[in-house]
N, C-alpha and C positions, 0 to 999 in steps of 0.2 A: 721234806716232801719229795715224792717220786715224780720226775718229769715225764712227759708223754714219751720222749725218746727212751727213757729208762724203762717205762712200762712196756713199750714194744720189745725192748731188749729182753726183758724177763720172759715174755711169752714166745720169743724166738727160740728159747731153750726149753721152756716148760712143756709146750705142746709136743715138740719132737720127742722129748724124754718120755712123755706119756705113751706116745705111739710106739716107741722103742720097747717099752715094757709090755705092751700088748694088753694092758688093763689100766683102769682109772683108779684114782685114789679114793679112800674113804672120804666122803664129803662130810665135814663136821657140823652140818646143819642139825644132825641128830644130837649134838652136844650143846646144851644150853649155856654152859660155862666151863672153862678149864680151871676154875677156881679150886676144885677139889682134886687131890692127887689120886684118890681112888674113884675114878670115873666108872669103873665096872659096877659100882653100886647103882649107877643111873642106867645101867643096861648097855653101856658103851663097851665095845670090844675092839681094842687097838689091834691093828694089823701090822705085821712085820714088813719091812721094806721089800718090794719086789726086785729092786736093783741090788744085787749082792755086792757089787763094787762099792756103791755108796754106803751100804751097811758096813762093809769092811773099813772104809775110811772113818766112820763114826766109832766103830769098835777100837780102832787104832788110837783115837784120842782118849777113850776111856782107859785103855791099858797104859798108854804112855804117860798120861797126866794123873792117873789114879783118882778119877772122879766118878760120880754116880751115873751120869748119863751124858751123851753127846748127840747132837742133831745136825742134820744138813737140811737147809731150807732155801726156797726161793721166795721172794717177797715183792708183791706189786703194790698198787695204791690202796687196796682194800684188804688183801688177804696174805697170809703166810702159808705157803705150801710146804709141809714137812715131807721131804723125800725119803729120809731115813732117820731112825732113832736107834741108839744102841745103849745097853746098860752092862753092868758087870756080869750079869747072869744070862745075857742073851746069846743064843747061838744063831747060826745062819738059817736055821729051819724052824725055830720056835719063837714065840713072842712073849716069853715069860718076863715079868717085871717091867713091861712097857707102860709108859704113862699115856702118851698120845699116839705113838706109832706113826704110820704114813697117813697123813690126813691134811685137811685144810682148815685153818683157823682165821678168825678175824684178826687183822693186823694189830690193832691197838691192844688186844688182850695178851700179847706176848712181849718179850723183852727184846727180841732180836732186831727189830726195826731200828733200835738206837745204835746199832753197829754202823749204820749209814752216816750218822751225823756226829760221831764222836771219834776220838783217837784213843787207842790202847797203848799204854807205855809201860815198859819194863826196864829195870836197871840192873846192870851187871855188878859184880862185887867191887869193881873199881869205880863205880859211880857213873859209868857210861850209860846213857839212855838210848833205848830203841823204841820207835813209835811206828804204828801202822794204823790203818783205818779199822776201828773196832771198839770194843767196850770191855772194861774189866770192873767188876763190882765185888769187893771183898766180902761184904755182908749186905744183902739186899734189905735187911731189916732197918738199916740206917741210911738208906738212900731214899730221898723224898719221892722219887719217881715210882718206886716199887714197894715201899714199906707197908702200904695198906692193901696190897693185893692178896686175895685169899690164899694163893699157893705160896706166899711168903710168910703170912701170919701163922699158918698151920704148923703143927709139929708132927712129923718132920716136914719141913718146907724147904723151898729153894733159898739157900743162903748165898753161896758163891756162884758167880756167873762170869764167864769170859767168852767172847766171841769175836771173830774177825769177818770182814766183808768178803764175799765171793765176788770178784771183779772180772767182767768180761774183757775181751780183747780191745773193745772200743772204749774201755775205761769206765763203764757203768757198773755201779754196785747193784747186783741183782739178787743177792742172797746172803746167808750167814752160815758159818761153820762154828758151832757154839758148844760149850761144855757147861755143866752145872753140878753142884754138889750140895748135900744137906748139912755141910759144916763150913763155917767161914774159913777163908784162906788169906794169906798175905800176898795177894797178887800172883804174878807169874814171873819166872826168870826170863832173861833174854832168849835163851835157848828154847824155852817152852813157847814163848810168843812167836818166835820164828818158825817153830814147828807148825803151829796153827796156820800161820800165813802161808807157808809152803804147801801144806796139805790142801788148803783152800784153793791154791793155784792148780794143784793136781785134780781136784774135784772139777774145776772149770774145764780142764782138758777133757775130762770124762764126759761132761755135758756137751762139749764140742763134738766129741766122737758120736754121741747119741744123735745129735742133730745131723751130722754128716751121713750117718747110717740111714736115717729116714730120707734125706735128700737123694742119696744114691739109689734107694729103692724106688722113689718116685721117678727118677731119671730113667732107670731101667724099664719101668712100666711104660713111660712115654715112648721110649725107643721101640719096645715090642709092639705098642699100639700103632706107631707110624709105619713099621714094617708090614703089619697086617693091612693097614690102609693102602699102602702103595701096591701091595700084591693084589688087593681087591680092585684098585683102579686099573691095573694092567689087564686083569681079566675082563673088565668092562670094555676096555679099548680093543679087545679081540686079539691082543698080542699072544695069548696062550694058544690060539688056533690060527695058524698061518692062512688057512683057507678063508677065514672070516674076513680078511682084508679085501677079497675079491667079491664078497657077497654083499649086495646093497642092503641096508637096513629094511626090515619088513615094514617098518612104520612109514616108509617113503615109497609108495607105489610108483612105477615107471609111467610117465605120461604116454597117452595114446597118440599115435602119429596121425591125427585127423586135422592138424592145422590149428586147432583151438587150444589155448593154454589150459592146463589143469591146475587148479589151486592145490598147493601143498598143505596138508593138514598140520595144525599146530601140535607138535609132539615134543617130548623131552629130548634135549640135546645131550651130547656127552658131557658138556660142562655142567649141566644140571644134575646129571648122574653123579659127577664128582662132588658137587655141593651136597647132595643127599648123603653121599658116603661120608663126607667130612662131618656133617651134622650127626649121623649115626655114631661115628667114632667118638665125637665129643660126649654124646650122651652115655656111651659105654664107660668113659673115664669119669664122668661127673654127672650122674642122673639129674642133679638139681639144676645143672646149667641149661637144661631144656626149658 
């Protein structure tokens, strides 16, 4: 199960990644089931990843490990957000041969969530074992967890699966870097498993970059807004006009010299003007804050 801290960690990267791409994902509510490999028959049109870097990471796995497809995903308590999918026939600009593309699935319908709670192990020729957080299934037809799933039962279907967890700096598993093929395989070599793990770490660095890029943009926006606000306050104080300092405010008439006190009307002070300016500035940054 994903903890609340892990859930927050997923969206600390997912939401900035969406913002960095300038567009949202295909929401898979239009897909009743991922049980069929040919979802186009149901009217579903998979979209290629908007993030060319993640698409390249996925293509690298397809080429290096000679598999049918590879995916990069983030996973929270209910959903699996596929950020990129690559196949042998996919280019950076077309979506040929995609199964799901960049989309959002219900978490239990996929396999990748099991990368969080399992260990992937590979052995070298001399019998030395290497293990990391992940999952390797040589043939999904003989795994009780997946053997009855439609995309496994069908021909051609998902046979071999291997994935490793994408782990954030704080140690939370927030996603999976996974490969699959329509032919069974005899696991992975140590070098292949290390390749998946190291590439997953590179993907994590890319997601960090996307988050930092959005944070930097927000910071620059705040700085510009504060500079505009300070300039506005200076104008209200009359600092932009040296003569204004010697001119009494029009709202405060000078008392008549008849010996009787004159009541000063209730008017806005400079502090109230500042408060109004602050309120207007906040509304300009976040209209919903009003």
